[in-house]
DOZATOR-740537 format. One record per residue (C-alpha): x, y, z. Coordinates in steps of 0.05 Angstrom, whole numbers, always signed. Example, Ala and Ser with C-alpha at 12.3 -4.5 7.8 and 13.67 -1.06 7.14 Angstrom:
2
+--------+--------+--------+
!   east !  north !     up !
+--------+--------+--------+
!   +246 !    -90 !   +156 !
!   +273 !    -21 !   +143 !
+--------+--------+--------+
//
This chain:
206
+--------+--------+--------+
!   east !  north !     up !
+--------+--------+--------+
!  -2556 !  +6598 !   +737 !
!  -2612 !  +6576 !   +690 !
!  -2614 !  +6503 !   +667 !
!  -2600 !  +6492 !   +593 !
!  -2657 !  +6448 !   +564 !
!  -2636 !  +6382 !   +533 !
!  -2664 !  +6391 !   +465 !
!  -2641 !  +6323 !   +442 !
!  -2680 !  +6288 !   +495 !
!  -2744 !  +6328 !   +477 !
!  -2737 !  +6311 !   +402 !
!  -2731 !  +6238 !   +418 !
!  -2791 !  +6241 !   +463 !
!  -2830 !  +6269 !   +407 !
!  -2811 !  +6213 !   +361 !
!  -2770 !  +6252 !   +315 !
!  -2706 !  +6228 !   +283 !
!  -2637 !  +6251 !   +311 !
!  -2602 !  +6301 !   +265 !
!  -2560 !  +6268 !   +209 !
!  -2485 !  +6262 !   +223 !
!  -2443 !  +6321 !   +192 !
!  -2416 !  +6304 !   +124 !
!  -2341 !  +6304 !   +111 !
!  -2346 !  +6361 !    +65 !
!  -2384 !  +6401 !   +119 !
!  -2330 !  +6385 !   +169 !
!  -2274 !  +6406 !   +122 !
!  -2313 !  +6474 !   +110 !
!  -2318 !  +6485 !   +185 !
!  -2246 !  +6467 !   +195 !
!  -2225 !  +6516 !   +139 !
!  -2267 !  +6573 !   +170 !
!  -2232 !  +6560 !   +237 !
!  -2164 !  +6559 !   +208 !
!  -2177 !  +6626 !   +169 !
!  -2203 !  +6659 !   +233 !
!  -2141 !  +6638 !   +271 !
!  -2094 !  +6663 !   +213 !
!  -2131 !  +6730 !   +212 !
!  -2123 !  +6737 !   +286 !
!  -2048 !  +6722 !   +280 !
!  -2043 !  +6777 !   +225 !
!  -2073 !  +6829 !   +270 !
!  -2030 !  +6809 !   +329 !
!  -1967 !  +6814 !   +287 !
!  -1991 !  +6884 !   +262 !
!  -2003 !  +6908 !   +332 !
!  -1934 !  +6881 !   +353 !
!  -1898 !  +6917 !   +296 !
!  -1935 !  +6981 !   +310 !
!  -1913 !  +6978 !   +383 !
!  -1844 !  +6964 !   +366 !
!  -1840 !  +7020 !   +319 !
!  -1869 !  +7068 !   +375 !
!  -1817 !  +7042 !   +421 !
!  -1762 !  +7060 !   +372 !
!  -1743 !  +6986 !   +355 !
!  -1761 !  +6986 !   +285 !
!  -1711 !  +7008 !   +231 !
!  -1754 !  +7067 !   +207 !
!  -1781 !  +7084 !   +275 !
!  -1778 !  +7158 !   +293 !
!  -1727 !  +7174 !   +347 !
!  -1751 !  +7230 !   +394 !
!  -1695 !  +7270 !   +424 !
!  -1707 !  +7321 !   +477 !
!  -1685 !  +7391 !   +459 !
!  -1656 !  +7433 !   +515 !
!  -1638 !  +7506 !   +525 !
!  -1570 !  +7517 !   +492 !
!  -1582 !  +7465 !   +437 !
!  -1583 !  +7486 !   +362 !
!  -1654 !  +7493 !   +343 !
!  -1677 !  +7436 !   +296 !
!  -1698 !  +7460 !   +228 !
!  -1768 !  +7468 !   +206 !
!  -1788 !  +7460 !   +133 !
!  -1863 !  +7468 !   +128 !
!  -1916 !  +7501 !    +82 !
!  -1946 !  +7569 !    +99 !
!  -2018 !  +7586 !    +91 !
!  -2004 !  +7607 !    +18 !
!  -1972 !  +7539 !     +1 !
!  -1899 !  +7568 !     +3 !
!  -1842 !  +7528 !    +34 !
!  -1816 !  +7562 !    +97 !
!  -1750 !  +7543 !   +130 !
!  -1731 !  +7563 !   +200 !
!  -1658 !  +7561 !   +179 !
!  -1673 !  +7619 !   +131 !
!  -1687 !  +7662 !   +191 !
!  -1617 !  +7651 !   +221 !
!  -1590 !  +7718 !   +243 !
!  -1654 !  +7741 !   +274 !
!  -1684 !  +7727 !   +342 !
!  -1740 !  +7679 !   +328 !
!  -1801 !  +7659 !   +373 !
!  -1825 !  +7592 !   +351 !
!  -1896 !  +7579 !   +376 !
!  -1929 !  +7510 !   +370 !
!  -2005 !  +7523 !   +376 !
!  -2074 !  +7506 !   +352 !
!  -2139 !  +7543 !   +341 !
!  -2176 !  +7505 !   +393 !
!  -2124 !  +7518 !   +450 !
!  -2149 !  +7574 !   +495 !
!  -2082 !  +7594 !   +523 !
!  -2055 !  +7599 !   +452 !
!  -2111 !  +7648 !   +433 !
!  -2092 !  +7690 !   +496 !
!  -2019 !  +7692 !   +474 !
!  -2027 !  +7706 !   +398 !
!  -2044 !  +7780 !   +408 !
!  -1979 !  +7787 !   +447 !
!  -1940 !  +7758 !   +391 !
!  -1974 !  +7804 !   +340 !
!  -1953 !  +7863 !   +384 !
!  -1880 !  +7836 !   +390 !
!  -1878 !  +7828 !   +314 !
!  -1899 !  +7902 !   +306 !
!  -1854 !  +7928 !   +360 !
!  -1790 !  +7886 !   +347 !
!  -1795 !  +7863 !   +274 !
!  -1750 !  +7922 !   +251 !
!  -1697 !  +7901 !   +300 !
!  -1688 !  +7832 !   +270 !
!  -1743 !  +7796 !   +307 !
!  -1795 !  +7745 !   +277 !
!  -1850 !  +7701 !   +301 !
!  -1861 !  +7634 !   +269 !
!  -1930 !  +7600 !   +289 !
!  -1931 !  +7525 !   +277 !
!  -2004 !  +7507 !   +276 !
!  -2018 !  +7435 !   +301 !
!  -2092 !  +7429 !   +282 !
!  -2110 !  +7360 !   +253 !
!  -2156 !  +7395 !   +203 !
!  -2097 !  +7434 !   +178 !
!  -2105 !  +7494 !   +129 !
!  -2181 !  +7490 !   +128 !
!  -2187 !  +7515 !   +198 !
!  -2120 !  +7551 !   +209 !
!  -2124 !  +7599 !   +147 !
!  -2191 !  +7630 !   +168 !
!  -2172 !  +7634 !   +241 !
!  -2105 !  +7671 !   +223 !
!  -2143 !  +7720 !   +178 !
!  -2196 !  +7733 !   +234 !
!  -2142 !  +7743 !   +285 !
!  -2103 !  +7788 !   +239 !
!  -2040 !  +7746 !   +251 !
!  -1982 !  +7789 !   +224 !
!  -1929 !  +7737 !   +228 !
!  -1913 !  +7674 !   +188 !
!  -1959 !  +7613 !   +204 !
!  -1942 !  +7546 !   +179 !
!  -1981 !  +7479 !   +181 !
!  -1945 !  +7434 !   +231 !
!  -1937 !  +7359 !   +228 !
!  -1922 !  +7301 !   +274 !
!  -1851 !  +7295 !   +244 !
!  -1839 !  +7368 !   +262 !
!  -1862 !  +7358 !   +332 !
!  -1818 !  +7297 !   +340 !
!  -1757 !  +7336 !   +315 !
!  -1768 !  +7385 !   +371 !
!  -1768 !  +7330 !   +422 !
!  -1843 !  +7316 !   +420 !
!  -1895 !  +7371 !   +434 !
!  -1934 !  +7344 !   +493 !
!  -1975 !  +7407 !   +508 !
!  -1999 !  +7469 !   +473 !
!  -1975 !  +7521 !   +470 !
!  -1902 !  +7503 !   +470 !
!  -1858 !  +7560 !   +453 !
!  -1783 !  +7570 !   +439 !
!  -1740 !  +7634 !   +439 !
!  -1679 !  +7625 !   +391 !
!  -1620 !  +7672 !   +386 !
!  -1588 !  +7701 !   +324 !
!  -1539 !  +7641 !   +322 !
!  -1598 !  +7592 !   +318 !
!  -1592 !  +7566 !   +387 !
!  -1652 !  +7557 !   +436 !
!  -1647 !  +7605 !   +493 !
!  -1716 !  +7594 !   +525 !
!  -1770 !  +7542 !   +524 !
!  -1842 !  +7552 !   +554 !
!  -1899 !  +7504 !   +558 !
!  -1970 !  +7531 !   +573 !
!  -1995 !  +7600 !   +588 !
!  -1934 !  +7640 !   +607 !
!  -1935 !  +7715 !   +631 !
!  -1929 !  +7765 !   +573 !
!  -1870 !  +7799 !   +605 !
!  -1829 !  +7735 !   +608 !
!  -1834 !  +7730 !   +535 !
!  -1814 !  +7803 !   +521 !
!  -1757 !  +7798 !   +571 !
!  -1729 !  +7738 !   +531 !
!  -1736 !  +7777 !   +466 !
!  -1705 !  +7839 !   +489 !
!  -1645 !  +7804 !   +520 !
!  -1625 !  +7775 !   +453 !
!  -1639 !  +7836 !   +406 !
+--------+--------+--------+
//
């Protein structure tokens, strides 16, 4: 380790006077700055603690994520579509509905979207509907042009963190649910699933 030079000794050897003692006002200013820094650190620690408590579900307003299972009633979705209209999943009760949480950057999602377009064409007249819930952080600005380019013929809404939490938390994309005419979840699929699995689920409920 390098030795720290004794500057005080060097100055005295050169005949210079030692530095004047710190004045009371200067001491008070230094103490005030130190107290302010400690107080600021305490505020940030408190904020972080509050945030962590909320995430753990300890705060009064903390969201409570409850897993949804096959057989459960589907939580409602109330979101805006690409034209700014409010869409409610509950308004589709009486139909077989495929709810697909997806994003434009998700490669498996882009593989599955043409299947859903085909299912909408083939089974729409029989009481089937696809509802795509886009989870892109950029929202409408990226989802709307993508939907137009992909010729998506089913309803697409802009998702939210609250919507994901209501459905038990969406921890991977795509996550898809098949809902029966009574509004109950009959299948849940995470990731890229074979096309025939989806079609079998849909046909069994029509």
